[in-house]
VOPAGU-2260 file (C-alpha; in pm, 1 decimal, decimal comma):
REM VOPAGU-2260
SITE   aa  ch    i         X         Y         Z
SITE  MET   A    0    9532,9   11634,4   11356,8
SITE  PHE   A    1    9523,7   11269,4   11254,6
SITE  HIS   A    2    9397,8   11038,6   11531,4
SITE  GLU   A    3    9308,4   10671,4   11498,6
SITE  ASP   A    4    9171,3   10622,0   11849,2
SITE  GLN   A    5    9267,8   10687,3   12208,8
SITE  GLY   A    6    9477,4   10368,1   12223,2
SITE  GLN   A    7    9707,8   10470,5   11939,6
SITE  GLN   A    8    9955,6   10751,3   11919,9
SITE  THR   A    9    9890,3   11052,0   11701,6
SITE  ILE   A   10   10136,8   11159,1   11436,2
SITE  ALA   A   11   10231,9   11447,6   11665,8
SITE  GLN   A   12   10312,5   11217,0   11958,4
SITE  SER   A   13   10495,1   10935,1   11784,0
SITE  ASP   A   14   10760,5   11125,4   11588,5
SITE  ARG   A   15   10917,7   11349,9   11847,5
SITE  VAL   A   16   11286,6   11436,8   11840,7
SITE  ASN   A   17   11409,9   11624,7   12145,9
SITE  ASN   A   18   11044,0   11664,0   12242,2
SITE  GLN   A   19   10971,0   11850,5   11916,6
SITE  PRO   A   20   10759,5   11701,3   11636,3
SITE  SER   A   21   10946,8   11614,8   11317,4
SITE  VAL   A   22   10879,9   11841,4   11021,2
SITE  ALA   A   23   10953,9   11577,3   10755,4
SITE  PHE   A   24   10957,0   11200,5   10719,3
SITE  THR   A   25   11124,9   10942,1   10500,4
SITE  ILE   A   26   10909,7   10704,3   10295,1
SITE  GLU   A   27   10969,3   10433,4   10555,8
SITE  GLY   A   28   10881,6   10674,4   10837,9
SITE  THR   A   29   10567,0   10786,0   10658,2
SITE  ALA   A   30   10459,2   10425,6   10607,1
SITE  LYS   A   31   10522,8   10347,4   10972,3
SITE  MET   A   32   10336,4   10657,7   11092,7
SITE  THR   A   33   10028,1   10585,8   10883,6
SITE  SER   A   34   10030,9   10205,0   10913,8
SITE  LEU   A   35   10028,2   10191,7   10534,1
SITE  SER   A   36   10271,3   10002,3   10314,2
SITE  ARG   A   37   10563,3   10170,3   10141,5
SITE  GLY   A   38   10394,9   10071,5    9814,8
SITE  SER   A   39   10081,2   10262,3    9913,5
SITE  ILE   A   40   10290,0   10570,0    9992,0
SITE  TYR   A   41   10472,3   10546,2    9657,6
SITE  ALA   A   42   10140,4   10495,8    9475,9
SITE  ALA   A   43    9999,1   10813,8    9633,3
SITE  MET   A   44   10316,7   11000,7    9537,1
SITE  ASN   A   45   10303,2   10869,2    9179,8
SITE  THR   A   46    9943,3   10985,7    9133,1
SITE  GLY   A   47   10036,6   11327,0    9270,9
SITE  SER   A   48    9794,0   11308,0    9560,9
SITE  LEU   A   49   10079,4   11299,8    9814,2
SITE  GLN   A   50   10348,3   11562,4    9765,8
SITE  ALA   A   51   10708,0   11447,3    9818,2
SITE  ARG   A   52   11035,3   11636,0    9795,1
SITE  LYS   A   53   11392,9   11539,6    9712,9
SITE  TRP   A   54   11709,4   11625,0    9902,1
SITE  GLY   A   55   11992,3   11466,9    9708,9
SITE  ASP   A   56   11896,5   11102,2    9678,4
SITE  ARG   A   57   11658,7   11114,5    9977,1
SITE  THR   A   58   11284,7   11143,6    9935,3
SITE  ILE   A   59   11104,5   11321,3   10216,3
SITE  ILE   A   60   10745,7   11406,8   10292,1
SITE  LEU   A   61   10670,3   11719,2   10488,2
SITE  ARG   A   62   10441,6   11684,2   10789,4
SITE  SER   A   63   10205,8   11944,0   10640,2
SITE  ASP   A   64   10183,8   11752,5   10309,3
SITE  LEU   A   65   10118,3   11424,4   10489,6
SITE  LEU   A   66    9841,5   11573,2   10703,8
SITE  GLN   A   67    9685,2   11745,4   10401,2
SITE  TRP   A   68    9683,8   11414,9   10210,3
SITE  LEU   A   69    9530,2   11226,0   10502,5
SITE  GLU   A   70    9260,6   11488,8   10552,0
SITE  ALA   A   71    9174,2   11473,8   10180,5
SITE  LEU   A   72    9110,5   11099,5   10184,8
SITE  PRO   A   73    8742,5   11013,7   10142,7
SITE  PRO   A   74    8551,8   10938,6   10462,6
SITE  TYR   A   75    8453,7   10583,8   10543,0
SITE  LYS   A   76    8089,4   10525,0   10460,9
SITE  THR   A   77    7887,1   10270,3   10650,6
SITE  ALA   A   78    7624,7   10058,5   10484,5
SITE  ALA   A   79    7300,4   10208,4   10609,7
C-alpha cells in the first residue's frame, strides 16, 4: 500500500466513505490523494501508464489502477 510517512495518511485511510475505502476516484480526487497536479495525472493517462475509465462524461481511476501505477514508478535514487 502507498505510504509517504507516518505523519501522512495512506490512500486507504484518507478516502473512506462509510468507513469503507473508495474503489474509484475522479481526476481531482486522484490528484489530491497523490499530492500531484491534475496535469500530472492527465499526462500519465495520456501516455497510457495510468489506466482511466469513462462513465458517461466522468473520468474515473480505479484504486487498483492507481496503486499499480504508483508501484511501477521508478524508485528514488540517492547520489552515492
